[in-house]
DRENKE-956928 format. One record per residue (C-alpha): chain; residue in one letter; x, y negated, z negated. Coordinates in nm, 2 decimals, decimal comma, padded with zeros to 4 digits. Last residue first. Layout:
// DRENKE-956928
> A	a	X	Y	Z
...
This chain:
// DRENKE-956928
> A	x	15,71	-17,11	-11,81
> A	x	15,77	-16,79	-12,03
> A	x	15,53	-16,50	-11,90
> A	x	15,28	-16,34	-12,18
> A	x	15,37	-15,96	-12,24
> A	x	15,33	-15,98	-12,58
> A	x	15,65	-15,95	-12,85
> A	x	15,47	-15,91	-13,20
> A	x	15,24	-15,69	-13,14
> A	x	15,41	-15,31	-13,03
> A	x	15,70	-15,32	-13,27
> A	x	15,63	-15,51	-13,57
> A	x	15,25	-15,44	-13,46
> A	x	15,27	-15,09	-13,52
> A	x	15,37	-15,11	-13,90
> A	x	15,07	-15,31	-13,95
> A	x	14,83	-15,12	-13,75
> A	x	14,93	-14,82	-13,96
> A	x	14,89	-15,01	-14,32
> A	x	14,54	-15,10	-14,20
> A	x	14,44	-14,75	-14,11
> A	x	14,58	-14,61	-14,46
> A	x	14,36	-14,88	-14,61
> A	x	14,09	-14,67	-14,41
> A	x	13,88	-14,80	-14,13
> A	x	13,71	-14,56	-13,92
> A	x	13,39	-14,73	-13,81
> A	x	13,54	-15,07	-13,81
> A	x	13,83	-14,97	-13,61
> A	x	13,64	-14,76	-13,32
> A	x	13,43	-15,06	-13,32
> A	x	13,71	-15,29	-13,25
> A	x	13,90	-15,03	-13,02
> A	x	13,57	-15,02	-12,80
> A	x	13,54	-15,41	-12,81
> A	x	13,91	-15,45	-12,73
> A	x	13,83	-15,26	-12,37
> A	x	13,48	-15,40	-12,30
> A	x	13,66	-15,77	-12,34
> A	x	13,91	-15,63	-12,07
> A	x	14,24	-15,81	-12,09
> A	x	14,39	-16,20	-12,07
> A	x	14,51	-16,25	-12,40
> A	x	14,51	-15,92	-12,63
> A	x	14,44	-15,57	-12,57
> A	x	14,75	-15,40	-12,55
> A	x	14,66	-15,11	-12,80
> A	x	14,82	-15,26	-13,08
> A	x	14,60	-15,57	-13,02
> A	x	14,26	-15,39	-13,01
> A	x	14,34	-15,21	-13,34
> A	x	14,39	-15,53	-13,50
> A	x	14,64	-15,82	-13,56
> A	x	14,56	-16,13	-13,71
> A	x	14,23	-16,03	-13,85
> A	x	13,82	-16,11	-13,82
> A	x	13,62	-16,03	-14,15
> A	x	13,38	-15,74	-14,09
> A	x	13,01	-15,73	-13,98
> A	x	13,13	-15,97	-13,68
> A	x	13,24	-15,71	-13,46
> A	x	12,88	-15,56	-13,43
> A	x	12,84	-15,87	-13,21
> A	x	12,97	-15,72	-12,90
> A	x	12,79	-15,39	-12,95
> A	x	12,73	-15,41	-12,53
> A	x	12,90	-15,68	-12,35
> A	x	12,68	-15,90	-12,19
> A	x	12,43	-16,09	-12,35
> A	x	12,69	-16,10	-12,65
> A	x	12,98	-16,18	-12,46
> A	x	12,85	-16,57	-12,33
> A	x	12,69	-16,62	-12,70
> A	x	13,06	-16,55	-12,82
> A	x	13,24	-16,71	-12,56
> A	x	13,16	-17,06	-12,65
> A	x	13,13	-16,99	-13,05
> A	x	13,54	-16,92	-13,00
> A	x	13,64	-16,57	-13,07
> A	x	13,77	-16,39	-13,35
> A	x	14,03	-16,10	-13,31
> A	x	13,91	-15,77	-13,50
> A	x	14,05	-15,68	-13,79
> A	x	14,40	-15,64	-14,01
> A	x	14,54	-15,93	-14,20
> A	x	14,19	-16,04	-14,28
> A	x	14,03	-16,40	-14,20
> A	x	13,83	-16,63	-14,35
> A	x	13,92	-16,55	-14,72
> A	x	14,12	-16,87	-14,79
> A	x	14,45	-16,70	-14,81
> A	x	14,35	-16,51	-14,50
> A	x	14,32	-16,86	-14,32
> A	x	14,62	-16,93	-14,45
> A	x	14,80	-16,64	-14,27
> A	x	14,65	-16,79	-13,98
> A	x	14,93	-17,04	-13,99
> A	x	15,16	-16,74	-13,86
> A	x	14,97	-16,70	-13,51
> A	x	15,20	-16,95	-13,32
> A	x	15,48	-16,74	-13,38
> A	x	15,35	-16,49	-13,18
> A	x	15,68	-16,41	-13,00
> A	x	15,57	-16,49	-12,64
> A	x	15,33	-16,77	-12,81
> A	x	15,63	-16,96	-12,97
> A	x	15,81	-16,93	-12,65
> A	x	15,54	-17,05	-12,42
> A	x	15,49	-17,34	-12,68
> A	x	15,84	-17,45	-12,66
> A	x	15,82	-17,50	-12,27
> A	x	15,45	-17,65	-12,31
> A	x	15,17	-17,47	-12,20
> A	x	14,87	-17,64	-11,99
> A	x	15,01	-17,46	-11,69
> A	x	14,88	-17,13	-11,81
> A	x	15,01	-16,83	-11,68
> A	x	14,92	-16,53	-11,89
> A	x	14,58	-16,67	-11,95
> A	x	14,42	-16,86	-12,25
> A	x	14,03	-16,90	-12,15
> A	x	13,92	-17,29	-12,17
> A	x	13,63	-17,35	-12,42
> A	x	13,76	-17,59	-12,72
> A	x	14,08	-17,67	-12,54
> A	x	13,93	-17,72	-12,21
> A	x	13,97	-18,12	-12,24
> A	x	14,38	-18,08	-12,32
> A	x	14,62	-18,18	-12,56
> A	x	14,95	-18,02	-12,46
> A	x	14,96	-17,66	-12,53
> A	x	15,15	-17,43	-12,80
> A	x	14,99	-17,60	-13,09
> A	x	15,08	-17,38	-13,40
> A	x	14,78	-17,20	-13,51
> A	x	14,50	-17,26	-13,74
> A	x	14,13	-17,11	-13,74
> A	x	13,85	-17,34	-13,83
> A	x	13,56	-17,13	-13,95
> A	x	13,21	-17,03	-13,81
> A	x	12,97	-16,76	-13,97
> A	x	12,85	-16,52	-13,75
> A	x	12,84	-16,26	-14,05
> A	x	13,21	-16,23	-14,04
> A	x	13,41	-16,51	-13,84
> A	x	13,35	-16,72	-13,53
> A	x	13,61	-16,96	-13,41
> A	x	13,64	-17,33	-13,43
> A	x	13,97	-17,43	-13,32
> A	x	14,26	-17,60	-13,54
> A	x	14,57	-17,68	-13,38
> A	x	14,84	-17,74	-13,62
> A	x	15,17	-17,97	-13,52
> A	x	14,95	-18,26	-13,41
> A	x	14,96	-18,42	-13,06
> A	x	15,24	-18,57	-12,86
> A	x	15,47	-18,30	-12,68
> A	x	15,82	-18,10	-12,75
> A	x	15,93	-18,26	-13,06
> A	x	15,64	-18,18	-13,27
> A	x	15,59	-17,82	-13,15
> A	x	15,97	-17,74	-13,24
> A	x	15,98	-17,94	-13,58
> A	x	15,68	-17,72	-13,69
> A	x	15,80	-17,41	-13,55
> A	x	16,16	-17,42	-13,71
> A	x	15,95	-17,46	-14,04
> A	x	15,73	-17,18	-13,96
> A	x	16,03	-16,95	-13,93
> A	x	16,21	-17,08	-14,27
> A	x	15,83	-17,01	-14,41
> A	x	15,81	-16,65	-14,27
> A	x	15,92	-16,44	-14,60
> A	x	15,74	-16,69	-14,82
> A	x	15,42	-16,69	-14,62
> A	x	15,46	-16,31	-14,55
> A	x	15,43	-16,23	-14,93
> A	x	15,13	-16,48	-14,96
> A	x	14,95	-16,29	-14,70
> A	x	15,05	-15,94	-14,80
> A	x	14,93	-15,97	-15,16
> A	x	14,59	-16,12	-15,07
> A	x	14,52	-15,95	-14,77
> A	x	14,60	-15,61	-14,97
> A	x	14,38	-15,74	-15,25
> A	x	14,09	-15,85	-14,99
> A	x	14,15	-15,46	-14,85
> A	x	14,12	-15,29	-15,16
> A	x	13,79	-15,50	-15,31
> A	x	13,62	-15,43	-14,97
> A	x	13,66	-15,04	-15,00
> A	x	13,54	-15,07	-15,34
> A	x	13,23	-15,26	-15,24
> A	x	13,12	-15,00	-14,98
> A	x	13,02	-15,21	-14,66
> A	x	13,39	-15,17	-14,55
> A	x	13,35	-14,78	-14,49
> A	x	13,06	-14,90	-14,18
> A	x	12,70	-14,79	-14,17
> A	x	12,54	-14,90	-13,85
> A	x	12,29	-14,65	-13,65
> A	x	12,20	-14,51	-14,00
> A	x	12,01	-14,18	-13,90
> A	x	11,75	-14,05	-14,16
> A	x	11,63	-13,72	-14,22
> A	x	11,29	-13,61	-14,34
> A	x	11,33	-13,40	-14,67
> A	x	11,20	-13,60	-14,90
> A	x	11,37	-13,92	-14,72
> A	x	11,73	-13,77	-14,67
> A	x	11,98	-14,02	-14,55
> A	x	12,22	-13,95	-14,27
> A	x	12,58	-14,15	-14,15
> A	x	12,66	-14,17	-13,78
> A	x	13,04	-14,11	-13,73
> A	x	13,10	-14,23	-13,39
> A	x	12,84	-14,49	-13,44
> A	x	12,54	-14,50	-13,22
> A	x	12,46	-14,72	-12,94
> A	x	12,60	-14,54	-12,65
> A	x	12,44	-14,23	-12,80
> A	x	12,11	-14,31	-12,70
> A	x	12,05	-14,03	-12,48
> A	x	12,15	-13,77	-12,77
> A	x	12,46	-13,56	-12,73
> A	x	12,38	-13,24	-12,84
> A	x	12,61	-12,93	-12,97
> A	x	12,51	-12,58	-12,99
> A	x	12,70	-12,25	-13,07
> A	x	12,60	-11,96	-12,89
> A	x	12,40	-11,66	-13,05
> A	x	12,21	-11,59	-12,74
> A	x	11,87	-11,65	-12,92
> A	x	11,99	-11,98	-13,09
> A	x	12,10	-12,06	-12,75
> A	x	11,78	-12,03	-12,60
> A	x	11,56	-12,17	-12,86
> A	x	11,75	-12,50	-12,89
> A	x	11,76	-12,53	-12,49
> A	x	11,34	-12,46	-12,52
> A	x	11,30	-12,70	-12,81
> A	x	11,53	-13,01	-12,61
> A	x	11,31	-12,96	-12,25
> A	x	11,11	-13,24	-12,39
> A	x	11,38	-13,47	-12,39
> A	x	11,40	-13,49	-12,00
> A	x	11,28	-13,82	-11,93
> A	x	11,54	-13,93	-12,20
> A	x	11,86	-13,78	-12,04
> A	x	11,97	-13,45	-12,13
> A	x	12,34	-13,42	-12,27
> A	x	12,33	-13,03	-12,44
> A	x	12,66	-12,90	-12,50
> A	x	12,69	-12,53	-12,50
> A	x	12,97	-12,37	-12,66
> A	x	13,20	-12,04	-12,62
> A	x	13,01	-11,97	-12,30
> A	x	12,89	-11,64	-12,23
> A	x	12,82	-11,68	-11,86
> A	x	12,59	-11,38	-11,75
> A	x	12,37	-11,40	-12,08
> A	x	12,40	-11,78	-12,10
> A	x	12,27	-11,84	-11,76
> A	x	11,98	-11,58	-11,77
> A	x	11,87	-11,77	-12,09
> A	x	11,90	-12,12	-11,93
> A	x	11,72	-12,02	-11,61
> A	x	11,39	-12,24	-11,68
> A	x	11,63	-12,56	-11,71
> A	x	11,77	-12,52	-11,35
> A	x	12,06	-12,29	-11,25
> A	x	12,44	-12,27	-11,24
> A	x	12,49	-12,59	-11,10
> A	x	12,93	-12,60	-11,06
> A	x	13,09	-12,92	-11,13
> A	x	13,26	-13,16	-10,90
> A	x	12,97	-13,32	-10,74
> A	x	12,66	-13,33	-10,93
> A	x	12,41	-13,32	-10,63
> A	x	12,13	-13,15	-10,84
> A	x	11,86	-13,20	-11,08
> A	x	11,66	-12,93	-11,26
> A	x	11,96	-12,90	-11,50
> A	x	12,23	-12,61	-11,61
> A	x	12,58	-12,72	-11,56
> A	x	12,92	-12,56	-11,50
> A	x	13,21	-12,37	-11,66
> A	x	13,36	-12,69	-11,81
> A	x	13,70	-12,61	-11,96
> A	x	13,79	-12,78	-12,27
> A	x	14,15	-12,74	-12,41
> A	x	14,17	-13,06	-12,61
> A	x	14,51	-13,13	-12,43
> A	x	14,33	-13,14	-12,12
> A	x	14,23	-13,52	-12,24
> A	x	14,05	-13,70	-11,90
> A	x	13,88	-13,37	-11,82
> A	x	13,71	-13,36	-12,14
> A	x	13,63	-13,73	-12,15
> A	x	13,48	-13,78	-11,79
> A	x	13,27	-13,42	-11,86
> A	x	13,10	-13,61	-12,18
> A	x	13,07	-13,91	-11,95
> A	x	12,88	-13,73	-11,70
> A	x	12,63	-13,55	-11,96
> A	x	12,58	-13,88	-12,11
> A	x	12,48	-14,06	-11,78
> A	x	12,22	-13,79	-11,68
> A	x	12,30	-13,41	-11,55
> A	x	12,16	-13,19	-11,85
> A	x	12,27	-12,87	-12,03
> A	x	12,68	-12,85	-11,99
> A	x	12,83	-12,51	-12,03
> A	x	13,18	-12,50	-12,23
> A	x	13,45	-12,27	-12,23
> A	x	13,71	-12,30	-12,49
> A	x	14,05	-12,29	-12,36
> A	x	14,36	-12,07	-12,55
> A	x	14,55	-12,11	-12,23
> A	x	14,51	-12,33	-11,94
> A	x	14,90	-12,48	-11,92
> A	x	14,76	-12,78	-12,11
> A	x	14,60	-12,59	-12,37
> A	x	14,96	-12,42	-12,42
> A	x	15,10	-12,76	-12,51
> A	x	14,81	-12,87	-12,71
> A	x	14,85	-12,56	-12,95
> A	x	15,22	-12,58	-12,97
> A	x	15,19	-12,97	-13,05
> A	x	14,92	-12,92	-13,29
> A	x	15,13	-12,63	-13,47
> A	x	15,42	-12,87	-13,50
> A	x	15,21	-13,13	-13,67
> A	x	15,06	-12,84	-13,86
> A	x	15,40	-12,71	-14,02
> A	x	15,49	-13,09	-14,07
> A	x	15,23	-13,18	-14,29
> A	x	15,26	-12,80	-14,47
> A	x	15,63	-12,92	-14,55
> A	x	15,57	-13,26	-14,64
> A	x	15,31	-13,17	-14,86
> A	x	15,48	-12,88	-15,02
> A	x	15,79	-13,08	-15,07
> A	x	15,61	-13,40	-15,22
> A	x	15,39	-13,20	-15,46
> A	x	15,67	-12,96	-15,56
> A	x	15,90	-13,26	-15,61
> A	x	15,66	-13,41	-15,87
> A	x	15,62	-13,06	-16,03
> A	x	16,00	-13,02	-16,07
> A	x	16,00	-13,39	-16,21
> A	x	15,76	-13,25	-16,44
> A	x	15,94	-13,01	-16,59
> A	x	15,73	-12,75	-16,79
> A	x	15,80	-12,79	-17,15
> A	x	15,48	-12,96	-17,22
> A	x	15,26	-12,64	-17,22
> A	x	15,02	-12,79	-17,49
> A	x	14,71	-12,59	-17,36
> A	x	14,53	-12,93	-17,23
> A	x	14,82	-13,09	-17,12
> A	x	14,91	-12,80	-16,90
> A	x	14,55	-12,76	-16,77
> A	x	14,55	-13,18	-16,70
> A	x	14,87	-13,18	-16,51
> A	x	14,74	-12,84	-16,30
> A	x	14,41	-13,03	-16,24
> A	x	14,62	-13,37	-16,13
> A	x	14,83	-13,17	-15,89
> A	x	14,55	-12,99	-15,73
> A	x	14,34	-13,29	-15,66
> A	x	14,66	-13,46	-15,52
> A	x	14,72	-13,17	-15,30
> A	x	14,38	-13,18	-15,15
> A	x	14,38	-13,54	-15,10
> A	x	14,72	-13,48	-14,94
> A	x	14,59	-13,20	-14,68
> A	x	14,26	-13,39	-14,63
> A	x	14,47	-13,68	-14,49
> A	x	14,69	-13,48	-14,28
> A	x	14,38	-13,29	-14,12
> A	x	14,24	-13,69	-14,08
> A	x	14,58	-13,78	-13,93
> A	x	14,60	-13,51	-13,69
> A	x	14,31	-13,61	-13,51
> A	x	13,98	-13,43	-13,48
> A	x	13,82	-13,22	-13,21
> A	x	14,04	-12,93	-13,20
> A	x	14,06	-12,92	-13,58
> A	x	13,89	-12,60	-13,62
> A	x	13,83	-12,53	-14,00
> A	x	14,10	-12,42	-14,17
> A	x	14,14	-12,72	-14,35
> A	x	13,77	-12,78	-14,46
> A	x	13,85	-12,96	-14,80
> A	x	13,70	-12,61	-14,97
> A	x	13,93	-12,44	-14,78
> A	x	14,24	-12,65	-14,88
> A	x	14,11	-12,59	-15,22
> A	x	14,07	-12,26	-15,23
> A	x	14,40	-12,18	-15,10
> A	x	14,55	-12,43	-15,36
> A	x	14,39	-12,22	-15,61
> A	x	14,48	-11,90	-15,48
> A	x	14,88	-11,99	-15,44
> A	x	14,91	-12,19	-15,79
> A	x	14,87	-11,87	-16,02
> A	x	15,19	-11,72	-15,79
> A	x	15,36	-12,03	-15,85
> A	x	15,29	-12,05	-16,25
> A	x	15,45	-11,68	-16,24
> A	x	15,72	-11,81	-16,07
> A	x	15,76	-12,11	-16,29
> A	x	15,76	-11,89	-16,62
> A	x	16,06	-11,66	-16,43
> A	x	16,28	-11,93	-16,40
> A	x	16,25	-11,95	-16,79
> A	x	16,11	-12,27	-16,93
> A	x	16,37	-12,54	-17,13
> A	x	16,60	-12,55	-16,85
> A	x	16,83	-12,87	-16,93
> A	x	16,91	-13,14	-16,58
> A	x	17,12	-13,41	-16,59
> A	x	17,25	-13,39	-16,28
> A	x	17,03	-13,31	-15,95
> A	x	17,11	-13,04	-15,73
> A	x	17,11	-12,76	-16,00
> A	x	16,81	-12,81	-16,21
> A	x	16,56	-13,04	-16,02
> A	x	16,63	-12,91	-15,66
> A	x	16,65	-12,56	-15,76
> A	x	16,32	-12,58	-15,94
> A	x	16,17	-12,75	-15,62
> A	x	16,25	-12,49	-15,43
> A	x	16,09	-12,25	-15,65
> A	x	15,78	-12,45	-15,62
> A	x	15,83	-12,50	-15,27
> A	x	15,82	-12,14	-15,19
> A	x	15,53	-12,06	-15,39
> A	x	15,31	-12,32	-15,22
> A	x	15,44	-12,26	-14,86
> A	x	15,40	-11,90	-14,90
> A	x	15,03	-11,96	-14,97
> A	x	15,01	-12,21	-14,67
> A	x	15,19	-11,97	-14,41
> A	x	14,90	-11,70	-14,51
> A	x	14,63	-11,92	-14,48
> A	x	14,73	-12,09	-14,17
> A	x	14,81	-11,75	-14,01
> A	x	14,50	-11,62	-14,10
> A	x	14,31	-11,95	-13,98
> A	x	14,51	-11,93	-13,67
> A	x	14,41	-11,54	-13,60
> A	x	14,04	-11,66	-13,68
> A	x	14,06	-11,93	-13,41
> A	x	14,19	-11,72	-13,14
> A	x	13,94	-11,44	-13,22
> A	x	13,68	-11,73	-13,20
> A	x	13,81	-11,85	-12,86
> A	x	13,80	-11,50	-12,72
């Protein structure tokens, strides 16, 4: 049933995408020559119709090549929209090249610009509402994907918790197959030897194998049974907690090699773009916030004895220490290098509590960004005392030091700041590091305006 639903959805997407390409090109013609002033039609309307009809199969082929007609059940909206925008940019570039090569210079360039914007907006909006509609019906119990879990170890239980926590994904666990018993809350349908019979009887849409290390010898039989039954098989390795969410593979003469930790910012081009944004952004923000920083400096100086700027050693990229700058918000104390800042802290001055509440104390870190010690967006840096402690207690804690630390980050805009869960922070930091894009940074900066400036700290 799920395959028929996906086929119908793909047919709907192909038809509506084709209609959108033709409709938005004709709409762009109307906007340019009838809605906006100063337009002179040099190419007949019929030629734009022919151009639109020619663009329909080209765009549909590009969309298919970018995977826009695959199942996006497991992918986020921004990933789908990113592919859509990339495909449209490629198509409009090819169109402009074609028109230039064949000297078709009389087609309105503004019409093509409006076509690109309108088509991207219309198809993006359609996919947004389609996702919303599908998730709504999945929550109601429709369009479910029935999965059979093979294994009863930690990874199998973690997978079950994930799909039960997010019902919008539309996964329904039918039961599990394992030689182990006693998994409460999920029906045991048989042992590993019964897998052929279970697949024949229950006919799941997908099998998810998550066997523990000691049962790894069952893997060939599981693969064989699924291939014989024609059922899609997904596998969660028993070492999944040490893997990135999007592993990269190399090919060594036919032998696949998995890179446990390859991150987008290892790419020189990506690192250059991020650094350029840091330099431009920090300079702009320093200029815009200079009156606020002057106010904060005067307030700190008058509130209590001591320096205006508080310098504290933190651990940055490649585990190198650096001095991080903040407006001093506490009285001078003996625990300032190792003491953990808490919501209610007697060390804070009244003015210090105010600037911490509004994150004004963080503004001097813009100079850390200029120096290259920090980035506008990234994992928050920690003092050496806690780095030594957490690296022994928190799995993957040291991965955060492969990139520059940030003033704000994915963890902060998701509520993990101050005295909050370290494990929660690291999960957000690892997700950010593995999924970095320039648009992700921009998204976090915008989210910081609404969720990351005013924090939950109480004023003394």
